[in-house]
C-alpha positions, 0 to 999 in steps of 0.5 A: 819194693812191693808192700802188702798194705796200702793207704787207707787200710786198717792195720794193727801194730804187732811189735814195739811200744805200740803193740796192739794199737789199731789205726788207719794208714795215712802214708806209705813209703815203699822206698824206705819200707815204712808206713805212717799209721794214725795215732801210732808212734806219736812223737813230740817235735819242737817248732819255732813260731811261724805265720801258720803257727804264731805261738810255736811250741811242741807239736805231736805227730805220727812218725813212720814205722816199719811195714813189717811191724803192722798186720792188715785187719780183715773187714769180714772176720776183723782179725789180723791176717796175712795177705794173699793174692787171687786172680779173678776170671777177668784177669785182675788181681785182688788181695785176699784174707788168708784166714777167711778168703774174703777179698780185701 
């Protein structure tokens, strides 16, 4: 499945408990149709003591959310936007902002 967002894109969450939060995409999982966004959908996980973390305890980390719940933020108009595609003169494809037409 092809996703309209990539690792490193700045996105805003549009639905769910974290609606309105912005963050950068850390990881994309196209098979499961999910993305992990920095600082969004933070969950607590209990871990036992290991050599890496000798005291163990409760860890906070980001959990994946559906890619349909995030919307890309345009770098020029700074608004959430849908993504379009445009073919340049040299034949390469580029993603564009549907609101202002700027290449993303």
